[in-house]
C-alpha positions as CSV (number, residue, x, y, z in Angstrom):
1,M,42.6,58.2,63.0
2,R,42.6,62.0,62.8
3,K,45.0,63.7,65.1
4,R,43.3,66.3,67.4
5,L,45.3,69.2,68.7
6,R,44.7,70.3,72.2
7,A,44.6,74.1,72.9
8,A,46.9,75.6,75.5
9,F,44.1,77.8,76.5
10,A,40.3,77.4,76.9
11,L,37.8,79.7,75.2
12,A,34.9,80.2,77.5
13,A,31.8,78.7,75.8
14,V,28.8,80.9,75.6
15,V,25.9,79.8,77.6
16,L,23.7,82.9,78.2
17,L,26.0,85.8,78.7
18,P,28.6,86.4,76.0
19,S,32.3,86.0,76.7
20,P,34.5,89.2,76.7
21,A,35.6,88.5,73.1
22,F,32.0,88.5,72.0
23,A,31.0,91.4,74.2
24,R,33.3,93.5,72.0
25,A,31.5,92.3,68.9
26,D,28.3,93.8,67.4
27,V,24.9,93.1,69.0
28,V,24.0,90.7,66.2
29,L,26.7,88.3,67.5
30,T,26.0,89.1,71.1
31,W,22.3,88.2,70.7
32,N,23.1,85.1,68.7
33,A,25.1,83.9,71.7
34,I,22.1,84.7,73.9
35,A,19.7,82.9,71.6
36,V,21.9,79.8,71.4
37,G,22.2,79.8,75.2
38,T,18.4,80.1,75.9
39,P,17.0,76.7,76.6
40,A,14.8,75.5,73.7
41,G,14.2,71.8,74.5
42,N,15.5,69.4,71.9
43,P,18.1,70.3,69.1
44,F,15.4,70.5,66.4
45,N,13.2,73.0,68.2
46,Q,16.4,74.9,69.0
47,A,17.2,75.0,65.2
48,R,13.7,76.2,64.4
49,V,13.8,79.0,67.1
50,L,17.3,80.1,66.0
51,A,16.2,80.2,62.4
52,A,13.2,82.4,63.2
53,T,15.3,84.6,65.5
54,Q,18.1,85.2,63.1
55,L,15.7,85.7,60.2
56,A,14.0,88.5,62.2
57,V,17.3,90.0,63.1
58,F,18.4,90.0,59.5
59,E,15.1,91.5,58.3
60,A,15.3,94.2,60.9
61,V,19.0,95.2,60.2
62,N,18.6,94.9,56.4
63,A,15.5,97.2,56.4
64,I,18.0,99.8,57.7
65,T,21.2,98.9,55.8
66,R,19.4,97.7,52.6
67,E,22.4,95.6,51.4
68,Y,20.6,92.4,50.7
69,Q,17.3,91.2,49.2
70,P,14.8,90.9,52.0
71,Y,13.1,87.8,53.0
72,F,9.6,89.4,53.3
73,G,10.1,92.9,52.0
74,T,7.3,94.2,54.2
75,V,9.5,95.8,57.0
76,T,10.5,99.4,56.4
77,A,12.7,101.7,58.3
78,P,12.9,105.5,58.5
79,A,16.2,107.2,57.8
80,G,18.5,107.2,60.9
81,A,17.0,104.3,62.7
82,S,19.4,102.4,64.9
83,A,20.4,99.0,63.5
84,D,21.7,98.0,66.9
85,A,18.3,98.7,68.5
86,A,16.5,96.9,65.7
87,A,18.6,93.8,66.1
88,I,18.1,93.7,69.9
89,A,14.4,94.2,69.7
90,A,13.9,91.6,66.9
91,A,15.9,88.9,68.7
92,H,14.3,89.6,72.0
93,K,10.7,89.5,70.7
94,V,11.1,86.3,68.8
95,L,12.9,84.5,71.6
96,K,10.4,85.6,74.2
97,Y,7.5,84.5,72.0
98,Y,8.9,81.0,71.4
99,L,10.6,80.5,74.8
100,P,8.4,82.2,77.4
101,G,10.0,80.3,80.2
102,S,13.1,82.5,79.8
103,T,11.2,85.8,79.8
104,A,12.8,87.3,82.9
105,T,16.3,86.6,81.6
106,L,15.6,87.8,78.1
107,D,14.0,91.0,79.4
108,T,17.1,91.7,81.5
109,A,19.4,91.1,78.5
110,R,17.2,93.4,76.4
111,A,17.4,96.2,78.9
112,N,21.1,95.9,79.3
113,S,21.7,95.9,75.6
114,L,19.5,98.8,74.9
115,A,21.0,100.8,77.8
116,A,24.3,100.9,75.8
117,I,22.5,102.9,73.0
118,P,21.9,106.6,73.5
119,D,18.3,107.5,74.0
120,G,16.5,109.3,71.2
121,A,14.6,108.9,68.0
122,A,17.2,106.6,66.4
123,K,16.9,104.2,69.2
124,D,13.1,104.4,69.4
125,T,12.6,103.9,65.7
126,G,15.1,101.1,65.6
127,V,13.2,99.2,68.3
128,T,10.0,99.7,66.3
129,V,11.7,98.3,63.2
130,G,13.0,95.3,65.1
131,E,9.6,94.5,66.7
132,A,8.0,94.8,63.3
133,A,10.5,92.3,61.8
134,A,9.9,89.9,64.7
135,A,6.1,90.2,64.2
136,A,6.5,89.4,60.5
137,V,8.4,86.2,61.3
138,I,6.1,85.1,64.0
139,A,3.1,85.6,61.8
140,A,4.6,83.8,58.9
141,R,5.6,80.8,61.1
142,T,2.1,80.5,62.7
143,N,1.1,76.8,62.7
144,D,4.4,75.9,61.0
145,V,4.4,72.6,62.9
146,S,1.9,70.7,64.9
147,T,2.0,71.6,68.6
148,V,0.9,68.0,69.4
149,P,3.9,65.6,69.1
150,E,3.4,62.6,66.8
151,F,5.1,59.2,67.4
152,Y,6.0,56.3,65.2
153,M,5.3,52.8,66.4
154,P,7.0,50.1,64.4
155,T,4.5,47.9,62.4
156,S,7.0,45.2,61.6
157,T,9.8,43.3,63.3
158,A,11.4,42.3,60.0
159,P,15.3,42.6,59.8
160,G,16.3,46.1,59.1
161,Q,13.2,47.7,60.5
162,W,13.7,50.2,63.3
163,Q,12.6,49.1,66.8
164,L,12.3,51.0,70.0
165,T,15.6,51.5,71.8
166,P,16.1,52.0,75.6
167,T,15.6,55.8,75.4
168,C,12.2,55.6,73.8
169,P,8.9,56.5,75.5
170,A,6.1,54.0,75.4
171,E,4.4,56.0,72.6
172,G,7.2,55.1,70.1
173,G,9.7,57.0,67.9
174,V,9.7,60.7,68.6
175,S,9.6,63.8,66.3
176,L,7.5,62.2,63.6
177,H,5.6,65.5,63.2
178,W,8.9,67.3,62.3
179,I,8.6,66.0,58.8
180,N,5.7,68.5,58.4
181,L,7.6,71.5,59.6
182,R,7.4,74.3,57.0
183,P,10.9,74.9,55.7
184,F,12.5,78.4,55.9
185,G,14.7,78.4,52.8
186,I,13.9,75.5,50.5
187,A,10.7,74.7,48.7
188,S,10.2,71.2,50.0
189,A,12.1,68.8,52.2
190,A,11.0,66.0,50.0
191,D,13.4,67.2,47.3
192,F,16.3,66.3,49.5
193,V,15.4,62.8,50.7
194,A,18.5,60.6,50.7
195,L,18.9,57.6,48.4
196,P,18.1,54.2,50.1
197,P,20.7,52.7,52.6
198,P,22.7,49.7,51.4
199,A,21.0,46.3,51.4
200,L,21.4,44.2,54.5
201,T,23.0,41.5,52.4
202,S,25.6,43.8,50.9
203,V,29.4,44.0,51.6
204,E,29.0,47.7,52.4
205,Y,26.4,47.0,55.0
206,A,28.5,44.4,56.7
207,K,31.6,46.6,56.6
208,N,29.7,49.4,58.3
209,L,28.0,47.2,60.9
210,N,31.3,45.6,61.8
211,E,33.0,49.0,62.2
212,V,30.5,50.4,64.6
213,K,30.4,47.0,66.4
214,R,34.2,47.2,67.0
215,V,34.6,50.9,67.9
216,G,31.2,52.0,69.1
217,S,30.5,49.5,72.0
218,K,30.3,50.7,75.5
219,N,33.5,48.8,76.5
220,S,35.4,48.9,73.2
221,T,39.1,48.4,73.4
222,E,39.6,49.7,69.8
223,R,38.3,53.3,70.5
224,P,41.1,55.8,71.2
225,Q,40.5,58.3,74.0
226,D,40.2,61.2,71.6
227,R,37.3,59.4,69.8
228,T,35.6,58.8,73.1
229,D,36.0,62.5,73.9
230,I,34.4,63.6,70.6
231,A,31.6,61.0,70.9
232,R,30.6,62.5,74.3
233,F,31.2,66.1,73.3
234,Y,29.0,66.0,70.2
235,A,26.4,63.9,72.0
236,G,26.0,66.9,74.3
237,S,26.6,69.7,71.7
238,S,23.8,70.4,69.3
239,P,24.3,71.4,65.7
240,G,22.9,74.8,66.5
241,Y,25.4,75.3,69.4
242,V,28.4,74.1,67.4
243,M,27.8,75.9,64.1
244,N,26.8,79.2,65.7
245,L,29.9,79.1,67.9
246,A,32.1,78.6,64.9
247,A,30.3,81.3,62.9
248,R,30.8,83.9,65.7
249,Q,34.5,83.2,66.0
250,V,35.1,83.4,62.2
251,A,33.0,86.5,61.8
252,V,35.0,88.3,64.5
253,A,38.3,87.1,63.1
254,Q,37.3,88.4,59.6
255,G,36.0,91.7,60.9
256,R,32.6,91.2,59.2
257,S,30.0,94.0,59.4
258,M,26.8,93.8,61.4
259,S,24.8,93.5,58.1
260,D,27.1,90.7,56.9
261,N,26.7,88.9,60.3
262,A,22.9,89.2,60.3
263,R,22.7,87.6,56.9
264,A,25.2,84.9,57.6
265,L,23.5,83.8,60.8
266,A,20.1,83.9,59.2
267,L,21.3,81.6,56.3
268,L,23.2,79.4,58.7
269,N,20.2,78.7,60.9
270,M,17.7,78.4,58.1
271,A,19.9,75.7,56.6
272,I,20.3,73.8,59.9
273,S,16.5,73.9,60.5
274,D,15.6,72.9,57.0
275,A,18.2,70.0,57.1
276,A,16.3,68.7,60.1
277,V,13.1,68.5,58.2
278,A,14.8,66.7,55.3
279,S,16.6,64.3,57.6
280,F,13.5,63.3,59.5
281,T,11.7,62.8,56.3
282,T,14.5,60.5,55.2
283,K,14.4,58.7,58.6
284,Y,10.7,58.0,58.6
285,Q,10.7,57.0,54.9
286,Y,13.3,54.2,55.4
287,T,12.8,53.4,59.1
288,L,16.2,51.7,59.3
289,W,17.2,50.0,62.6
290,R,19.9,51.3,64.9
291,P,23.2,49.6,65.1
292,E,22.4,48.0,68.5
293,T,19.3,46.4,67.1
294,A,21.2,45.3,64.0
295,I,24.0,43.8,66.0
296,H,21.5,42.0,68.3
297,G,19.7,40.7,65.2
298,A,22.7,40.0,63.0
299,D,21.7,36.3,62.8
300,L,18.6,37.4,60.9
301,D,20.1,39.7,58.3
302,D,21.1,36.9,55.8
303,N,24.6,38.4,55.6
304,P,27.4,35.8,56.3
305,R,29.8,38.7,57.1
306,T,28.0,39.8,60.3
307,E,27.8,38.0,63.6
308,V,25.3,38.4,66.4
309,D,26.1,39.8,69.8
310,H,23.1,40.0,72.1
311,A,25.1,41.7,74.9
312,W,26.4,44.6,72.8
313,E,25.7,48.2,74.1
314,P,26.5,51.5,72.5
315,L,28.8,54.1,74.2
316,I,26.1,56.7,73.8
317,P,22.4,55.9,74.2
318,A,20.7,56.1,70.8
319,P,18.1,58.8,70.2
320,C,14.6,57.5,69.7
321,F,14.1,57.5,66.0
322,P,15.4,55.6,63.0
323,S,19.1,55.5,62.1
324,Y,19.3,56.6,58.5
325,A,20.3,59.3,57.8
326,S,22.1,61.0,60.7
327,N,20.4,64.1,62.1
328,H,23.6,65.5,63.5
329,G,25.4,64.8,60.3
330,S,22.7,66.4,58.2
331,L,22.1,69.5,60.3
332,S,25.8,70.2,60.9
333,A,26.7,69.7,57.3
334,G,23.9,72.0,56.2
335,G,25.3,74.7,58.5
336,A,28.9,74.0,57.5
337,E,28.1,74.4,53.8
338,V,26.6,77.8,54.3
339,L,29.6,78.9,56.4
340,R,32.0,77.6,53.8
341,R,30.4,79.6,51.1
342,I,30.4,82.8,53.2
343,Y,33.7,82.6,55.0
344,G,35.8,80.2,52.9
345,A,36.6,76.6,53.5
346,G,39.7,76.9,55.7
347,E,42.5,78.8,57.3
348,H,40.3,79.6,60.3
349,A,41.0,79.4,64.0
350,I,38.0,77.7,65.6
351,V,38.1,76.6,69.2
352,M,35.2,74.4,70.2
353,T,34.3,74.1,73.9
354,N,31.3,73.3,75.9
355,P,31.0,74.0,79.7
356,N,29.5,70.6,80.2
357,F,32.8,69.0,79.0
358,P,35.4,71.3,80.7
359,T,38.3,69.0,80.0
360,I,37.7,68.8,76.2
361,T,38.9,71.6,73.9
362,L,38.8,71.0,70.1
363,N,40.7,73.1,67.5
364,Y,39.8,73.3,63.9
365,S,41.1,75.2,60.9
366,A,38.3,74.2,58.4
367,F,34.6,73.6,58.6
368,H,34.8,70.1,57.1
369,Q,37.1,69.1,60.0
370,I,34.2,69.8,62.4
371,T,31.7,67.7,60.3
372,A,34.3,64.9,60.0
373,D,34.6,64.7,63.8
374,I,30.8,64.7,64.1
375,S,30.6,61.8,61.8
376,D,33.3,59.9,63.8
377,A,31.5,60.9,67.0
378,R,28.3,59.1,66.0
379,V,30.0,56.0,64.8
380,F,32.5,55.8,67.7
381,G,29.5,56.5,70.0
382,G,27.8,53.4,68.7
383,I,24.6,55.1,67.5
384,H,25.1,55.3,63.7
385,F,26.5,53.4,60.8
386,R,29.1,55.2,58.7
387,F,26.7,55.2,55.8
388,D,24.2,57.1,58.0
389,Q,26.8,59.8,58.4
390,D,27.8,59.9,54.7
391,A,24.2,60.2,53.6
392,G,23.5,62.9,56.3
393,E,26.4,64.9,55.2
394,R,25.4,64.8,51.5
395,L,21.8,65.7,52.4
396,G,23.0,68.6,54.6
397,R,25.3,70.0,51.9
398,Q,22.5,69.9,49.4
399,V,20.2,71.8,51.7
400,G,22.8,74.3,52.7
401,T,23.6,75.0,49.0
402,E,20.0,75.5,48.2
403,V,19.3,77.8,51.1
404,F,22.4,79.9,50.3
405,K,21.5,80.2,46.6
406,R,17.8,81.0,47.0
407,N,17.8,83.5,49.9
408,L,19.0,86.9,51.0
409,R,21.1,87.6,48.0
410,P,23.1,90.8,47.7
411,I,21.2,93.7,46.0
412,G,22.0,93.6,42.3
413,D,23.5,90.1,42.5
414,P,22.1,87.8,39.7
415,E,20.1,84.8,40.8
């Protein structure tokens, strides 16, 4: 088991208003905190909205600073335009477009942020640049995913095939249409589909099933309290929340510039969103059953190393889609890979909190420690096999690597 240090202090998690630490940071980080805290529905739509928002912020700031290769290259800025005003206007316009239910709050945040910038031509032209960048992103993402949800209804009850779990609506497995979401930073999600899961009759499958059966049950006596804590924490903390919180802290600690932060957050959230598309594509290609279905049906898997338990329940209710590969594993690893490449793998001071879990404070010095805890969280929560997590992490790292290499390169940097 991994030892988890407990902080002697609690860092206030960002919900909608930035903490004092982030209030002193540049507006790119401040508006990232606002974006993460604006309700966006499920974690996958949040990832999409954050990617669009941060891409618009990058394009706006970069049109003024001109340090990196642009994403579109169609946004121009006159000399002297305010990068602060551009970032504020870009983030506000994208968020307001995708999340109209938060219009009043976003309008207030915009007014407060712009009030800190002296009136004049620099501010006005900066706002114009930001709104142009936002418009470019919104136009490019038009019809990027169906607005009508699609569902998956199992066509077979054969062993290994995913079946509806207690959280499912009558229509079937959710987010099937997400496999058609247009990626931000990779050519095609199909290029990142994971290799098949282990055969039901294999030693590896039995080992994984027996692990989650022991430590992931609702009433497990083999799950330490710290693993129960992380299972609950990461069930209620999306990849977008987790990785952006980590990025903001490290960016402040390293004293990164506004331009650097705009690029880093754009790449981070592009990778998280694109990993979701690849992960859902993998899920609905293999349609592997969840651990609870597997344990209830262990007498049908032709594996002598597994035993049925019809009364078994997971600690955390399983999301309503197939098990392999793990979404949280994929999205978080995609984001972590980008952060590792930008900030370095370790020697960080990351404090992970969530106001929904006020008694839990997690401390990390490296990004891989976060993804390791996320993998444990899904297994100890009873909703994933360990091989789901391993495949998800590999998929995410591959997506993150590709997003980083293909996009927003420094000017003059060889491809």
